[in-house]
C-alpha positions as CSV (number, residue, x, y, z in Angstrom):
1,A,29.1,14.0,18.3
2,S,26.7,13.4,19.2
3,I,26.3,9.5,20.6
4,P,23.3,7.4,21.3
5,A,22.4,6.8,24.1
6,S,22.3,3.5,24.0
7,L,25.9,2.8,23.0
8,E,27.0,5.5,25.5
9,G,25.4,3.4,27.8
10,H,27.3,-0.1,26.3
11,R,30.2,2.2,27.5
12,L,30.0,3.2,31.1
13,A,27.0,1.3,32.6
14,G,27.1,-2.8,32.0
15,H,27.9,-2.4,28.3
16,R,24.5,-2.7,27.4
17,L,23.3,-1.7,23.8
18,A,19.6,-0.8,23.3
19,G,19.2,-0.1,19.1
20,S,18.6,3.5,18.5
21,K,18.8,3.6,15.2
22,A,15.2,3.2,13.5
23,N,14.1,0.9,10.3
24,R,10.5,1.5,10.6
25,D,8.1,-1.6,9.8
26,V,6.9,-1.2,5.6
27,S,3.7,-1.8,6.1
28,T,2.7,2.0,6.2
29,M,4.3,1.6,2.1
30,K,1.6,-0.6,1.1
31,H,0.1,1.3,-1.3
32,C,2.7,3.7,-2.4
33,S,6.0,1.4,-3.5
34,L,4.8,-0.2,-6.6
35,I,6.6,2.1,-8.8
36,A,9.9,0.7,-6.0
37,L,9.0,-2.8,-6.6
38,L,8.9,-3.0,-10.5
39,V,12.6,-1.3,-10.9
40,F,14.6,-1.5,-8.1
41,G,12.7,-5.1,-7.4
42,L,11.8,-4.3,-3.1
43,S,10.9,-7.5,-1.0
44,P,6.5,-8.6,-1.7
45,L,4.6,-6.3,0.2
46,A,1.9,-8.8,1.6
47,E,5.3,-10.4,3.1
48,A,6.6,-7.0,5.1
49,S,3.3,-5.8,5.8
50,L,1.8,-8.9,7.6
51,G,5.3,-9.5,9.4
52,A,7.0,-13.4,9.9
53,H,5.8,-16.1,11.6
54,Y,7.8,-18.4,13.5
55,A,6.1,-22.0,15.2
56,A,8.6,-22.9,18.8
57,H,12.2,-24.1,17.9
58,E,12.0,-22.6,14.2
59,P,15.2,-21.3,13.7
60,L,16.2,-17.2,13.1
61,Q,18.6,-15.7,10.5
62,V,21.6,-13.5,12.6
63,I,22.7,-11.2,10.2
64,A,25.9,-9.4,10.4
65,N,26.0,-5.9,8.0
66,K,29.3,-3.8,9.0
67,V,31.7,-2.8,11.4
68,G,33.3,0.9,11.5
69,P,34.5,4.1,13.4
70,F,32.1,5.1,15.4
71,N,32.8,8.7,14.7
72,N,32.6,8.3,11.7
73,P,29.1,7.3,9.9
74,S,30.1,7.5,6.2
75,E,33.2,5.2,7.0
76,T,31.7,1.6,7.1
77,Y,33.1,-1.8,6.2
78,E,32.0,-5.3,5.8
79,Y,31.1,-7.1,9.2
80,Y,33.5,-10.1,7.8
81,S,36.2,-7.4,6.6
82,L,37.6,-8.3,11.0
83,P,38.7,-12.1,11.7
84,F,35.3,-12.7,13.3
85,C,35.1,-16.7,13.2
86,S,32.1,-17.4,10.0
87,R,30.9,-21.1,8.9
88,T,29.9,-19.3,5.8
89,K,29.4,-16.3,4.2
90,K,26.2,-16.7,2.6
91,R,24.9,-13.2,1.7
92,R,21.6,-11.7,2.5
93,R,19.3,-9.9,-0.4
94,E,19.9,-6.3,-0.2
95,D,17.5,-4.0,-1.2
96,F,17.6,-1.1,-3.5
97,G,17.5,1.6,-0.9
98,E,19.8,-0.4,1.5
99,R,22.5,-0.7,-1.0
100,L,22.8,3.3,-1.8
101,V,23.7,3.9,2.2
102,G,26.9,1.0,2.1
103,D,24.1,-2.1,3.5
104,R,26.2,-5.2,2.5
105,K,24.2,-8.3,4.7
106,V,25.9,-11.2,5.4
107,V,23.8,-14.5,7.6
108,S,25.8,-15.3,11.3
109,P,26.5,-18.8,12.1
110,Y,24.6,-17.9,15.2
111,E,21.9,-20.5,15.2
112,I,18.7,-19.1,17.5
113,T,15.3,-20.7,17.8
114,F,12.6,-19.3,18.5
115,L,11.5,-19.3,22.3
116,D,14.3,-21.4,22.7
117,N,16.3,-19.8,25.8
118,V,20.6,-20.6,25.6
119,P,22.2,-19.7,28.9
120,W,25.9,-20.3,26.6
121,R,26.8,-21.7,23.8
122,L,30.5,-21.8,21.8
123,L,30.7,-20.5,18.6
124,C,33.7,-21.1,17.8
125,E,37.6,-21.3,19.2
126,Q,39.5,-19.5,17.2
127,S,43.4,-18.7,17.1
128,F,45.1,-15.5,15.4
129,S,47.9,-14.5,14.4
130,Q,49.6,-11.1,15.2
131,A,47.8,-9.2,11.7
132,E,44.6,-10.1,12.5
133,L,45.6,-9.1,16.3
134,R,46.6,-5.5,14.8
135,M,43.4,-5.5,12.9
136,F,41.6,-6.2,16.2
137,T,43.4,-3.8,17.8
138,H,43.0,-0.4,15.3
139,A,38.9,-1.7,15.6
140,I,39.0,-1.0,19.0
141,E,41.6,1.8,19.6
142,N,39.0,3.9,16.9
143,D,35.7,3.0,18.7
144,Y,34.7,0.5,16.2
145,Y,31.0,-0.8,16.3
146,F,29.4,-3.5,14.9
147,E,25.8,-3.5,12.7
148,M,23.9,-6.9,13.5
149,F,19.5,-7.4,12.4
150,I,16.8,-10.4,13.8
151,E,14.3,-10.0,11.5
152,D,15.0,-6.3,10.2
153,L,15.3,-5.2,13.5
154,P,18.9,-3.4,13.9
155,M,21.5,-4.0,16.7
156,W,24.2,-2.7,17.8
157,G,27.4,-2.9,19.5
158,Y,31.2,-2.1,20.1
159,I,34.3,-4.9,19.0
160,G,36.0,-3.9,22.6
161,E,38.1,-1.4,24.5
162,V,40.8,0.4,25.9
163,E,41.7,0.7,29.7
164,G,43.4,3.1,30.9
165,E,44.0,5.5,28.2
166,D,44.6,8.8,29.9
167,V,42.3,12.0,28.2
168,L,45.1,14.5,27.5
169,L,47.8,12.2,26.7
170,G,46.4,9.7,24.6
171,H,47.5,5.8,24.9
172,L,50.4,5.1,27.0
173,E,52.6,1.5,28.0
174,T,50.3,0.7,30.4
175,V,47.2,0.5,28.3
176,R,44.8,-2.7,27.3
177,R,43.3,-3.5,24.9
178,Y,40.3,-6.2,25.0
179,I,38.0,-8.1,22.4
180,Y,34.3,-8.8,23.3
181,P,33.9,-12.6,22.1
182,H,30.8,-13.1,24.0
183,L,27.3,-11.9,22.9
184,H,24.0,-11.8,24.3
185,F,21.1,-11.4,23.1
186,S,17.4,-10.5,24.4
187,I,14.6,-10.9,22.0
188,G,11.1,-9.5,23.1
189,Y,7.4,-12.0,20.9
190,N,4.6,-11.4,21.4
191,T,2.2,-14.9,20.4
192,D,4.3,-15.8,17.8
193,Q,6.1,-12.6,16.3
194,V,9.5,-11.1,17.4
195,V,9.2,-7.8,18.5
196,S,12.2,-6.6,20.1
197,V,16.0,-7.3,20.0
198,N,19.2,-6.2,22.0
199,V,22.6,-7.2,22.1
200,S,24.5,-6.8,25.5
201,T,28.5,-7.9,25.8
202,N,29.7,-9.5,29.2
203,P,32.7,-7.0,30.4
204,Q,33.2,-10.5,32.6
205,R,34.7,-12.1,29.5
206,K,36.4,-9.8,27.4
207,V,39.9,-11.1,26.4
208,D,43.2,-9.2,26.1
209,I,44.8,-9.3,23.2
210,T,47.0,-6.0,23.8
211,E,50.2,-8.4,23.6
212,E,49.6,-9.9,20.4
213,F,51.3,-12.8,20.7
214,D,50.8,-14.6,17.5
215,G,48.7,-17.9,18.3
216,T,46.0,-16.4,20.5
217,E,43.5,-18.4,21.0
218,V,39.8,-16.5,21.9
219,A,36.7,-18.6,22.5
220,F,33.5,-16.8,20.6
221,S,30.4,-17.7,22.2
222,Y,27.0,-16.3,23.0
223,S,23.5,-16.7,24.5
224,V,19.5,-15.7,24.1
225,E,17.3,-15.1,26.0
226,W,13.7,-14.3,24.6
227,L,11.3,-12.2,26.5
228,A,7.8,-12.1,27.0
229,R,6.2,-8.1,25.4
230,L,3.1,-8.4,25.3
231,D,2.1,-4.7,25.1
232,L,4.0,-4.3,22.2
233,K,2.9,-5.1,18.4
234,W,4.1,-5.9,15.9
235,G,3.4,-2.7,13.7
236,S,4.6,-0.6,16.4
237,R,7.8,-2.3,17.0
238,M,9.9,0.0,15.6
239,S,8.5,2.8,17.7
240,R,11.0,2.4,20.8
241,Y,14.3,3.4,18.4
242,H,12.0,6.8,17.6
243,D,11.4,7.2,21.6
244,S,15.0,6.7,23.1
245,R,16.6,9.8,20.2
246,F,14.0,12.2,20.9
247,L,14.2,12.3,24.5
248,P,10.7,14.8,25.7
249,G,13.2,17.0,27.1
250,T,14.4,17.6,23.7
251,F,11.4,17.7,21.4
252,E,9.8,20.6,24.0
253,I,13.3,22.3,23.4
254,H,13.0,21.4,19.6
255,W,9.5,23.2,19.5
256,L,10.3,25.6,20.9
257,S,13.1,26.3,18.7
258,I,11.7,25.8,15.5
259,I,8.4,28.0,16.9
260,N,10.9,30.8,17.8
261,S,12.1,31.0,14.7
262,F,8.8,30.9,13.4
263,V,7.6,33.8,15.1
264,L,10.8,35.5,14.5
265,V,10.9,35.6,11.0
266,L,6.7,35.9,10.7
267,L,7.2,39.6,12.6
268,L,10.5,40.3,9.9
269,T,8.5,39.5,6.8
270,A,5.8,41.1,8.4
271,F,7.7,44.3,8.7
272,L,9.6,43.9,5.5
273,T,5.7,43.5,3.6
274,I,4.9,46.8,5.4
275,I,7.4,49.1,4.5
276,M,7.7,47.9,0.8
277,M,3.5,48.4,0.3
278,R,3.7,51.7,1.8
279,V,6.7,52.6,-0.4
280,L,5.2,51.1,-3.3
281,K,1.9,53.3,-2.5
282,N,3.6,56.4,-2.6
283,D,6.1,55.7,-5.9
284,F,2.5,54.7,-7.4
285,S,0.7,58.1,-5.7
286,R,3.4,60.1,-7.3
287,Y,4.5,58.5,-10.4
288,M,0.9,58.3,-11.1
289,E,-0.2,61.9,-11.2
290,V,2.7,63.3,-12.9
291,E,1.5,63.8,-16.2
292,E,3.4,62.1,-19.4
293,D,4.9,65.7,-20.7
294,E,6.4,66.9,-17.0
295,I,8.4,63.3,-16.1
296,G,12.0,65.4,-17.4
297,E,15.3,64.7,-16.3
298,E,15.0,65.5,-12.3
299,E,12.7,61.8,-12.3
300,T,14.3,59.1,-11.1
301,G,13.5,55.9,-8.9
302,W,12.8,52.6,-10.9
303,K,10.0,54.1,-13.5
304,L,13.0,55.8,-15.0
305,I,14.8,52.7,-15.9
306,N,10.9,51.3,-17.5
307,G,13.2,51.0,-21.3
308,D,16.0,48.4,-20.0
309,V,14.8,46.6,-17.3
310,F,13.5,44.4,-19.3
311,R,16.3,43.9,-21.7
312,F,16.4,40.2,-21.9
313,P,20.1,39.3,-20.0
314,P,23.2,37.7,-21.3
315,F,24.0,34.2,-21.3
316,A,20.1,33.4,-21.7
317,N,21.0,30.2,-22.0
318,G,22.1,29.3,-19.1
319,L,20.0,31.6,-17.0
320,T,17.2,29.6,-17.9
321,A,19.1,26.0,-17.2
322,L,19.8,27.1,-14.0
323,L,16.3,28.0,-13.4
324,G,14.4,24.9,-14.7
325,A,17.3,22.8,-12.6
326,G,16.0,24.2,-9.6
327,A,12.6,24.5,-10.4
328,H,12.8,20.4,-10.8
329,L,15.0,20.3,-7.5
330,L,12.2,22.6,-5.8
331,C,9.1,20.2,-7.1
332,V,11.4,17.0,-5.9
333,T,12.1,17.7,-2.4
334,L,8.6,19.4,-1.4
335,L,7.0,15.8,-2.9
336,L,9.8,14.0,-0.7
337,L,8.6,16.1,2.3
338,I,4.6,15.6,1.3
339,C,4.9,11.5,1.2
340,A,7.1,11.8,3.7
341,I,4.2,13.5,5.8
342,S,1.3,11.4,4.8
343,N,3.5,8.0,5.2
344,C,3.3,7.6,1.2
345,I,7.1,6.3,2.2
346,V,8.5,5.1,5.6
347,P,11.2,8.0,5.7
348,T,13.3,5.6,8.8
349,K,13.2,2.8,6.4
350,R,16.9,2.3,5.5
351,G,17.5,3.9,2.0
352,A,13.9,4.4,2.0
353,I,14.8,8.4,1.5
354,L,17.5,7.8,-2.1
355,T,15.2,5.2,-3.1
356,A,11.8,7.8,-3.8
357,M,14.7,10.9,-4.4
358,I,15.5,8.8,-7.6
359,I,12.6,7.9,-8.2
360,L,10.6,11.6,-8.1
361,Y,13.8,13.0,-9.2
362,A,13.6,10.6,-12.8
363,C,9.3,10.8,-12.8
364,T,9.1,14.4,-12.5
365,A,12.5,15.6,-14.8
366,P,10.0,17.4,-17.0
367,I,9.4,19.9,-15.1
368,G,12.6,21.4,-15.6
369,G,12.4,21.4,-19.3
370,F,9.3,22.8,-19.5
371,V,10.0,25.7,-17.2
372,S,13.3,26.7,-18.9
373,A,12.4,26.1,-22.3
374,R,8.9,28.1,-21.8
375,L,11.3,31.3,-20.5
376,Y,14.1,30.6,-22.8
377,R,11.9,30.7,-25.6
378,Q,9.9,33.9,-24.1
379,I,13.7,35.4,-24.3
380,G,14.2,35.1,-27.9
381,G,16.2,31.8,-27.5
382,K,16.7,29.9,-30.6
383,A,19.0,26.2,-29.9
384,W,16.1,25.0,-27.3
385,L,17.8,21.9,-27.6
386,S,21.2,22.6,-26.6
387,N,19.6,24.6,-23.8
388,A,16.6,21.0,-23.0
389,L,20.5,19.4,-22.3
390,V,22.4,21.7,-20.7
391,T,18.6,21.5,-18.5
392,A,19.4,17.9,-18.0
393,T,22.9,18.0,-17.3
394,V,23.4,21.2,-15.3
395,F,22.2,19.4,-11.5
396,P,23.6,15.8,-13.0
397,I,27.2,15.8,-14.1
398,P,28.6,17.7,-10.1
399,L,27.1,15.4,-8.7
400,V,28.6,12.9,-11.0
401,L,31.9,14.2,-10.3
402,V,31.2,13.6,-6.4
403,F,30.1,10.9,-6.6
404,T,33.1,9.5,-8.8
405,W,35.7,11.1,-6.5
406,V,34.0,9.7,-2.8
407,N,33.2,6.4,-4.6
408,S,36.5,6.3,-5.7
409,V,38.1,6.6,-2.4
410,A,35.8,4.6,-0.6
411,L,36.8,1.7,-2.9
412,A,40.5,1.8,-2.6
413,H,40.1,1.4,1.5
414,G,37.9,-1.1,0.9
415,S,35.1,0.6,2.5
416,S,31.5,-0.6,1.9
417,A,30.0,2.7,1.1
418,A,31.3,2.5,-2.1
419,L,28.2,2.0,-5.0
420,P,27.7,-1.5,-6.2
421,V,28.0,-1.0,-9.7
422,V,25.4,-2.9,-10.4
423,A,24.0,-0.2,-8.3
424,V,25.5,3.0,-10.3
425,F,24.2,0.8,-14.1
426,I,20.3,1.0,-12.6
427,I,21.1,4.4,-11.7
428,T,22.3,5.7,-14.9
429,A,19.9,3.7,-17.4
430,L,17.3,5.5,-14.9
431,Y,18.9,8.5,-16.2
432,G,19.5,7.4,-19.8
433,L,15.5,5.5,-20.4
434,V,13.8,8.5,-18.1
435,A,14.7,11.4,-16.7
436,L,16.7,12.5,-20.2
437,P,13.6,11.8,-22.2
438,L,11.2,13.2,-19.5
439,T,12.9,16.5,-19.8
440,L,13.0,16.8,-23.1
441,G,9.7,16.3,-23.6
442,G,8.8,19.0,-21.2
443,A,11.3,20.8,-23.1
444,I,9.3,20.5,-26.2
445,L,6.1,20.7,-24.6
446,G,7.3,24.5,-22.9
447,R,8.1,25.8,-26.5
448,Q,5.1,24.5,-27.6
449,L,2.8,26.6,-25.4
450,S,4.8,29.6,-24.9
451,S,4.9,32.8,-26.9
452,D,6.0,35.8,-27.3
453,F,6.7,38.4,-23.9
454,N,4.4,40.4,-23.6
455,A,6.2,43.4,-21.2
456,P,4.7,45.2,-19.9
457,C,6.8,48.3,-21.0
458,R,8.4,48.9,-24.2
459,T,12.4,48.3,-24.2
460,T,14.9,50.8,-26.1
461,R,17.2,50.4,-28.1
462,L,20.2,52.0,-26.4
463,P,20.9,51.1,-22.7
464,R,20.8,52.7,-20.3
465,E,24.1,54.1,-18.2
466,I,24.2,52.5,-15.5
467,P,25.2,54.5,-11.9
468,T,28.7,53.6,-10.2
469,D,28.4,56.0,-7.0
470,A,26.5,53.4,-4.5
471,P,27.3,53.2,-1.5
472,W,28.8,49.6,0.1
473,F,25.5,48.4,1.5
474,R,24.3,48.4,-1.9
475,T,26.4,46.5,-3.6
476,P,26.1,42.9,-5.2
477,A,28.5,41.6,-2.6
478,A,26.9,42.7,0.0
479,Q,22.6,42.5,-1.2
480,M,24.3,38.7,-1.7
481,F,25.4,38.3,2.0
482,M,22.0,39.9,3.0
483,A,19.7,37.8,0.7
484,G,21.6,35.0,1.7
485,F,21.8,35.5,5.5
486,L,18.1,36.3,6.6
487,P,16.8,32.8,4.7
488,F,20.0,31.2,6.4
489,S,19.2,32.4,10.2
490,A,15.1,31.3,9.9
491,I,16.9,27.4,9.0
492,Y,19.6,27.5,11.8
493,I,18.1,25.9,14.4
494,E,16.5,22.8,12.1
495,L,20.2,22.3,10.5
496,H,21.5,21.0,13.4
497,Y,19.0,18.3,13.9
498,I,19.5,17.7,10.3
499,F,23.2,17.2,10.2
500,A,23.0,14.9,12.9
501,S,21.0,12.8,11.3
502,L,22.7,13.1,8.3
503,W,26.3,12.9,9.4
504,G,25.7,11.4,12.9
505,H,23.9,7.8,14.3
506,K,20.7,10.6,15.4
507,I,17.1,9.1,13.6
508,Y,15.4,12.3,12.5
509,T,11.5,11.4,12.2
510,L,10.5,15.2,12.6
511,F,9.3,16.2,9.4
512,G,6.3,17.9,9.9
513,I,8.9,20.3,11.5
514,L,11.2,20.1,8.5
515,F,8.2,20.8,6.0
516,L,7.1,24.1,7.9
517,A,11.1,24.5,7.9
518,F,11.5,24.6,4.2
519,I,7.9,26.2,3.8
520,M,9.1,29.3,5.9
521,L,12.5,29.1,4.2
522,I,10.9,29.2,0.5
523,I,8.8,32.8,1.8
524,V,11.7,34.5,3.4
525,T,14.3,33.9,-0.1
526,A,11.0,34.7,-2.0
527,F,10.6,38.3,0.4
528,I,13.9,38.6,0.7
529,T,15.1,38.9,-2.9
530,V,12.1,40.9,-4.2
531,S,12.9,43.7,-1.2
532,L,16.6,43.7,-2.3
533,A,15.0,44.0,-6.2
534,Y,13.6,46.9,-5.7
535,F,16.5,48.9,-3.8
536,Q,18.5,47.6,-6.6
537,L,15.7,48.9,-9.3
538,A,15.4,52.4,-7.5
539,R,19.3,53.5,-7.7
540,E,18.2,52.6,-11.7
541,D,20.5,49.6,-12.1
542,Y,18.4,47.3,-14.5
543,R,20.5,44.0,-14.4
544,W,17.4,42.3,-12.4
545,W,17.5,38.4,-13.7
546,W,21.1,37.0,-12.9
547,R,21.5,38.6,-9.2
548,S,17.6,37.6,-8.7
549,L,18.6,34.4,-9.5
550,I,22.3,34.8,-7.2
551,C,20.7,36.7,-4.3
552,G,18.1,33.9,-4.0
553,G,20.7,30.9,-3.9
554,S,23.3,32.5,-1.9
555,T,21.6,30.9,1.0
556,G,23.9,28.1,-0.4
557,A,26.7,28.8,0.5
558,F,25.8,29.7,4.4
559,I,25.2,25.6,4.5
560,Y,28.6,25.1,2.8
561,A,30.1,27.5,5.4
562,Y,28.3,26.4,8.5
563,S,28.6,22.5,7.1
564,F,32.6,23.2,8.2
565,F,31.5,25.0,11.2
566,Y,29.6,21.3,11.5
567,F,32.3,19.5,11.1
568,F,35.4,21.2,12.6
569,H,33.4,22.0,16.4
570,R,30.3,20.4,16.4
571,S,31.5,16.7,15.5
572,S,34.5,13.9,15.8
573,M,34.5,13.3,12.3
574,K,38.1,12.6,10.9
575,G,39.8,10.8,8.1
576,M,40.4,10.5,4.2
577,I,36.6,8.4,3.5
578,Q,34.5,10.7,5.9
579,G,35.8,14.1,4.7
580,S,35.3,12.8,1.1
581,F,31.5,11.9,1.7
582,Y,30.8,14.8,3.7
583,F,32.8,17.4,1.5
584,G,31.7,16.4,-1.6
585,Y,28.0,15.5,-0.7
586,M,27.7,19.1,1.4
587,A,28.7,20.5,-1.5
588,I,26.2,19.0,-3.6
589,I,24.1,19.7,-0.6
590,S,24.4,23.6,-0.7
591,Y,24.7,23.5,-5.0
592,A,21.1,22.2,-5.1
593,F,19.7,24.7,-2.3
594,F,21.2,27.3,-4.4
595,L,19.4,25.9,-7.2
596,M,15.4,25.5,-5.7
597,L,16.3,29.0,-3.7
598,G,17.3,30.7,-7.2
599,A,14.4,30.0,-9.1
600,V,12.0,30.9,-6.0
601,G,14.2,34.1,-6.0
602,F,13.5,34.6,-9.5
603,H,10.3,34.0,-9.7
604,A,8.8,36.3,-7.2
605,T,11.7,39.3,-8.4
606,F,9.8,38.9,-12.4
607,A,6.9,38.6,-10.9
608,F,6.9,41.8,-8.6
609,I,9.1,43.9,-11.3
610,C,6.1,43.0,-13.9
611,H,3.4,43.7,-11.3
612,I,5.1,47.0,-10.2
613,Y,6.0,48.1,-13.9
614,S,2.3,47.2,-15.6
615,V,0.5,49.5,-12.4
616,V,2.3,52.9,-13.4
617,K,2.9,54.2,-16.8
618,A,5.2,54.2,-19.2
619,D,6.9,55.3,-22.2
């Protein structure tokens, strides 16, 4: 797994930590978060945009959030699940997005006042039982880290360390386990505002807890140092978090990789376009020069099946529902990326992406119902209400099943990653009271505005027999593989950075690159699906409706396959909780890509087929 430089430096060089997660200033959300404010009760925007001002000796709160294994980002526990000393466990109010990402903030007993240095201060003296020492031992052996906040600025540190461990043999009898009881807070200020925070441990004050004697005494202490940071403004106080995530060399490599991928895909798409245009030009010339009475049995190709190509597909209800759900998710994704680029939301703020995604999904629900009902009405569907309900549930039902399993596992293990009941109720109410009615409204609108399908060719009564002697590379399985492989290769490089952000401690900030990569993915998917549909029609196979959906969405299967490679070969994740979160939610993400890209492939193919059959003469 990729380890942040701050935690690695803590381990290897004086145990110092420089906070590396971003919780970017929310001042840019001033004009775009009114809906989130009303729905989820976020903090007042005026206070957030101006920042807190402190007088000398005014107290600051140190917020303790969570602990957990460093290699398992989804496996988190409340800070006081370990027996740290605490005078009070007063909870700090979290916004909706923070609850979604597993934050459980508690006011810690550390007493810090503005501009007052503290050389050393005793926090508490605590006597631990053997059971409590075993909890610390388990945490230290599994590389547990803690997370704290001062003025919404995050800090991280390890709970302890193991000395004498052999890399190959593992834990030996001579291994020693130490806990860090002393924390040093370095706080930067600019006039009367806090602009930077850092926490580090003192390796000289570590306590050996290897023997696990009952009644072991540990004195927890801390020190505070205030540093003038006149060069760092409150509005840009998150810049150091961003800068520490992608060093200049890594940033250049990232851009070069994306440019290389973009150029290759662009050239490939251009060659494919030129070839298809030449082939179609020859087909049009040949078909249009032939008189109608000269078209005989020797005629072959896609023109021959003009009487069957627009024959309506089986299971039209399911097909249109999948297409409507895909169009809905595609719209949500594009709007989310646009909001991230334009700073309507601050993507590095904890939970901001999830909150925006939920709101956008609910607000754009009419799109799915409209697309599904309109196409369903055009191909002769009558049960519009059933179609609308299937459209509204075809994505949420698998998501609910995965969430139920994942949340149950988290609850069984006492993890703070389990979603609270209140958050579940809010999401359920938002879906039932907003998303579902809007989907039905979109379906009614789509049905009213649609008309009978005006196909360029007349469909015959009896279906034509489909040739069965096709080479292996024209079989459905081979076409699906090709349709998924090329778009996946276009985003393969970017996937590494996205996975490192989703399932690691990286902070992804290059949403401009991500937007370009997603647009490139859509274009490549459309081109490859259209090309494969042409080759399918050329061998007189007119069953393109479902095939175009599956070929377009087959990239989702490649993404899920890549998730297995990343889990076992590019990360150090392990355990029931992390495995459930990772493979469960990656299945949902891959399914979402299947729906989105399947909708892209189908509509591109539909437009292509309507065009080519409207150009040539039809019987």
